C-alpha positions in Angstrom: 11.9 -17.2 -25.6 12.0 -14.3 -23.2 15.1 -12.2 -22.9 16.6 -11.4 -19.5 16.0 -7.7 -20.2 12.3 -8.3 -20.8 12.1 -10.6 -17.7 13.6 -7.8 -15.5 11.2 -5.3 -17.0 8.2 -7.5 -16.4 9.3 -8.3 -12.8 9.9 -4.6 -12.1 6.5 -3.6 -13.4 4.8 -6.3 -11.2 6.8 -5.3 -8.2 5.9 -1.6 -8.7 2.2 -2.5 -9.0 2.3 -4.5 -5.8 4.1 -1.6 -4.0 1.5 0.9 -5.2 -1.4 -1.3 -4.2 0.1 -2.0 -0.8 0.6 1.7 0.0 -2.9 2.4 -1.2 -4.8 -0.3 0.7 -2.6 -1.3 3.6 -3.6 1.5 6.0 -7.3 1.0 5.5 -7.2 -2.7 6.5 -4.4 -2.6 9.0 -4.7 -4.2 12.5 -2.8 -1.3 13.9 -5.4 1.1 12.6 -8.1 -0.8 14.4 -6.1 -0.5 17.7 -5.7 3.2 17.2 -9.4 3.7 16.3 -10.4 1.8 19.4 -8.3 4.1 21.7 -8.9 7.4 19.9 -12.1 8.0 17.9 -10.7 11.0 16.1 -8.1 8.7 14.4 -10.8 7.6 12.0 -10.5 11.0 10.3 -6.7 10.7 9.8 -5.8 10.1 6.2 -2.3 8.6 5.9 -0.5 9.1 2.6 -3.3 11.4 1.4 -2.7 15.0 0.6 -5.4 17.6 1.3 
């Protein structure tokens, strides 16, 4: 039997993993990115959420 505390911990970990993966990969495959790349070729070099 799983306790409510462990269920919340497991749910929080899965939610955090999903949030990290979304922020990591969303901007690479975004339809908005394709629109901006089509109108401005220099936008391909922009790294969102990446520090130099």
